[in-house]
Each structure stands twice: as structure tokens, then as C-alpha cells.
N, C-alpha and C positions, 0 to 999 in steps of 0.2 A: 311487399313494400319495395319493389325494384325501383319505382320512380323516386321514392324517398332516398334510397341508396345512391341513385344517379345524381340527385340534387345535392346530396352531401359531398360526393366526389367532385362535382362541378364547382361547388362553392370553395372547397379546399384548393382546387387547381387555380381558380380565379384569384383567390386571396394570395396564393404563392406567387402568381404572375404579377399581381399588383405590388407585392412587397419587393420583388426583384426589379420591377420597373422604377419603383421609388428609390431604391438603393442606387441604381444606375444613373438616374437623373441627379441624385445628390452628389455622386462621385464626379460627374461631368461638371456640375456647378462648382465643385471644389477646384477642379482643374482650371476653369475659367477665372475664378477669383484669384488663383495663384498666378496665372499669366498676367492679369491686370496689375496685381501687386508687383510683379517682377518688372513690368513696364514702368510703373511709377517709381520704383526704386532705381532702376537704371537711368531714367530721365533725371531724377533729382540728384543722382550721384555723378552725372556727367561733368558739371562744372569743376568738381573737385579733381576728377581724373584729368581733365584738360589742364588744370592748374599744376598738377603734379608733373605732367609731361612737359609743360612749358618750363617749370623750375629745373627739371632734370636736363633739358636742352641748354638752358642758360648756364648751369653749373658745368656742363661738358665744354661749352664754348669758352667759358672763363678759364678752365683748366688748360685748354689748348693754347689760349692766348698767353697764359702765364707759364708755358712750358719751359722756355729758356731760363726765366728767372727762378723757376722752381728747381730746375736741375742745378743751377748755380748755388742756390740756397742749401739744397740737400748736400751738395759736395762740400760746401764750406762747413756745414754742420758736422760732416763726417771727418773733416780734417782737424777739428778743434782738439780732440783728445790726443792724437799722435803729435800735433804741433806743441801742445802743452808739455808732453813728455820729452820732446826734443829740446824745448827751451829749458826744462828743468835739468836735463842731462848736460846741456851746454853750460849752464850756470855752475853745476857741480864741477865740471872739468875746469872751467875758468878759475874756480876757487882754489884748485890744488895744482894747476899746471906749473906754477912758479914756486911751489913749496919745496922742491927738491926731494919730496917723498915719492920715490919711483913706484912703489907698490900702489899708493893712493892714486898717483897719476895714471898708471896703467889701468887700474880698475875703473876710474872715471872715464878714461878714453874708450874702454870696451863698452861701457854703458852708453856713451855718446854715439859710438858707431852703430850700436844696435838701434837706438832711438832714431838716428838719422836714416838708417835703412828702412825702418818701419814707416817713417814719415814719407820717404820716397815711394814706397809701395802703396801707401794710402793715396798719395797724389796721383800715382799712375792708375789706380782703380776707382778713384772717387767719381770720376766723370761717368764711367760706364754704369757703376752702381746707382748713381743719382739718376741717370737716364732710365734705367730699369725700374726704379721706384716711381719715377714720374709717369712712365708708360703704364705701370700697373694702376696708378691712380686714375689716369685717363680711361683705361679699360673698365675700371669699376664705374666711372661716371657714364661710360657708354652703355654698360650693362644695365645700369639704373634707368637710363633713358629708354633702352629697348623694352624693359619690363613695363615701364609706365606707358609707353606707346602701345604695347600689346594689350594692356588692360583697357586703354582708351578705345582701341580698335574693336576689342571684344564687346565693350559696352555699346558702341555705335552699331555694330552688327546686330546685337540683341534688340536694340531699340528699333532698328529697321525691320527685323523679322517678326517681332511680337505682334504688331497690329494684324497681320495676316493670320497668325496663329489664333489670336483672340477672335477674329471674325469666324474662323473655322469652328472654334469651340462654341461660339454663340449659335451657329447653325446646328451643330451636333446637340447642343442643349435643347434647342427648339424641337428637334426630332425626338429627343428623349422625353420632353414634356408632353408631346403629342401621344407618344406611346403610353405614358403614364395616365393620361386622360382616358385613353381607350381601355387600359387595364382597370382603371377605377370604375368606368361605366360597366364593364363586364362583371366586375366584382359586385356592383350594386344589383345588376340583373340576376346574377347567381344567388345573391342573398335573398332577393324577392322570391325567386323560384323555390329556394329552400324553405322560406317562411311559409309559402303556400303548401308545399308538400308536408311540412311539419304540422301545419294546422289540420290537414286531412288525417294525418297519423293520430294526432291528439283526439280528433273527433271520433275516429274509428275506435280508438282505445276507450273513450268515454262510453260509446255505444256498447262495446263489448262488456265493460264493467256493469252497465245497467242490465244487459241481457243475463249476465252471470247472477246478478242480484235477483232478477225475476225468476230465473231457473231455481235458485236456492229457495225462494219463497214457495214456488210450486212444489218442490220436493218436500218441504216441511209440511205443507198443507196435505199433500198426498199421503205422507206417512201418518198424519193425524187421522185422515179418513180411513186409511187401511186399518189402523188400530181400532177405530170405532166399529168398523165392519166386523173385524175379528171378535170384538167384545160382544156385538149383537148376535153373531153366529154362535158364540159360546153359550149365550143365554138361551137362544132358541134350542140348541142341542140339549141343554140341561132340562128345559121345560118338556121337550119331546120325550126325554127319558122318564121324566116324572109322569107324563101323561100315560106313557106305556105302562108304568108301574101303578097307575091309578092315583098318583099323588097330586096331579095338577088338574085345574078346572079350566073351563072356557074363559073365565075372567082373567086367568093368568096370561093366556095368549092375547087377550085384549090389552092388558097392561104392556106387554112386549111390543104390540103394534103401535101403541101410543108413544113408547120410547123411541122406536125407529122413526116414527113420523117427526118427532121433535128433533132428532139428529139430522134428518133431511132438511128440515127448516133452517137449522143452524148452518148447515152446509151452504144452502142457497144464500143466506144472509152474508156468509163469509165471502 
């Protein structure tokens, strides 16, 4: 059954090759679908990215245009607290300076001097601090614009590159489909070869089974005839002994002959 074994091995190899080709084609189809989906997503998302970049640019320009006003506003806001403390200390001093209470006057004057010094320091540093804060705000706006522009550029580059990638994947998928078709054809051929070989094996097995049955029938018939022959021989031996002893007659041998003739007739009919 070497041809049968070869057919089995060929079918298994062809089925494995077909399965591998099918998996490869499916994987390539998945890559192609993903690339097309990525192109659709990038294209549909482009207006939002363009809008975000435009908004970031507008906000940056607005911050630059309002830079001086922003610095002034921040500085003014920073001076509110020290100015309020100075005004309160001045009011406390004015309230006691003509009271004649030297201790209260001295205490109020000390607090007024401290509040005045704190205010002068705030005035001296308010401008630079306000500029630093305004610069930081502009830097943040610039960073936001840079990030939005980077996302927009990335999307545009992806949109530009994806069509070529899709074309390449379509070509690869066509190649994989061709390989799959060849593998499918080879698998069908191997299956047909296997079926033919299997049919021969089954026919041979059936013929063998029938031969075994015929042999068994022959053995049974042979054993039956051997038993009949042995029985006839035993009878003949017994009659011969009787003849020698003078106990048998010629008629006894005639009966034996008739019995053997009947057995032969049964054998022929069987």
C-alpha cells in the first residue's frame, strides 16, 4: 500500500499548504482593511485638526497683541494687596499721630514703614514678574500651536503616504489570493488522488475478506469430508476384522459400498 501511504502524505501536505495560504491571505486582507480604515479616519479627522491649529494660532496672536496690556493688568493685580496694606497702615498712623500716645504712634509708624517698604518692593518687582507670567502664557500658547501643527502635519503625511501603501497591499493580496487558488487546486487534486487510492484499498480489502470467507468454507467442507472418510475407513476396518473372524458376509460389504457411494453423491451435490 505504498501508493496509498503516498496519497495520504500528499493530501496532508496539500491541506496544510492550503490552510497556510488561506491564513496568509486573510492576514494580508486584514492589513489592507486597516490601511483603508486609517486613511478614512485621517481624512475625516483632518478638518478638526486644521481647526485646532487655526484656533491655537489665533490665540497665540491674540496673546502677543495683548502682551503690554496683560503685563500692566498682572502688575496692577499684584500691587492690590500691598497697596491695601499700605493704605491701612497709613490710616492707622493718621489716627494716632496727633494723640500724644508716643507708644501707639511709634508702633503705628513702624507698621507704616514696613507696609511702605513692602509696597515699594512690590512696585519694583511687579513689572518683571508680570512680564515673566505673560511670557509663560505666550510660551504655553506657542506650545499648544506647535502640538496642533505637529498633529496636523502628521495627519497630512499619513494621508499622503497611505494610498501608495494601500496599492502595495492590494498587489500583495492579489498575489496571496493567487497562491491560495493554486493551493486549493493542489488540495483538490490530492484529495481526488487519495479517494482513488482509498477506493483501491477498500476494493482489495473486500476481495481479501471474500477470499478469507471462501477459504473458511473450504476448510469446513474439507474437515467434513475427512471426518466422513475416517468414519468409512473405520467401518471397513471393522468389517474386515469381522470377515477374518467369519462374522461378516458379502452382503455386509455391499452395504458398506452403498454407504460410500451415497457419501460421494452428497459430496458432489455439495
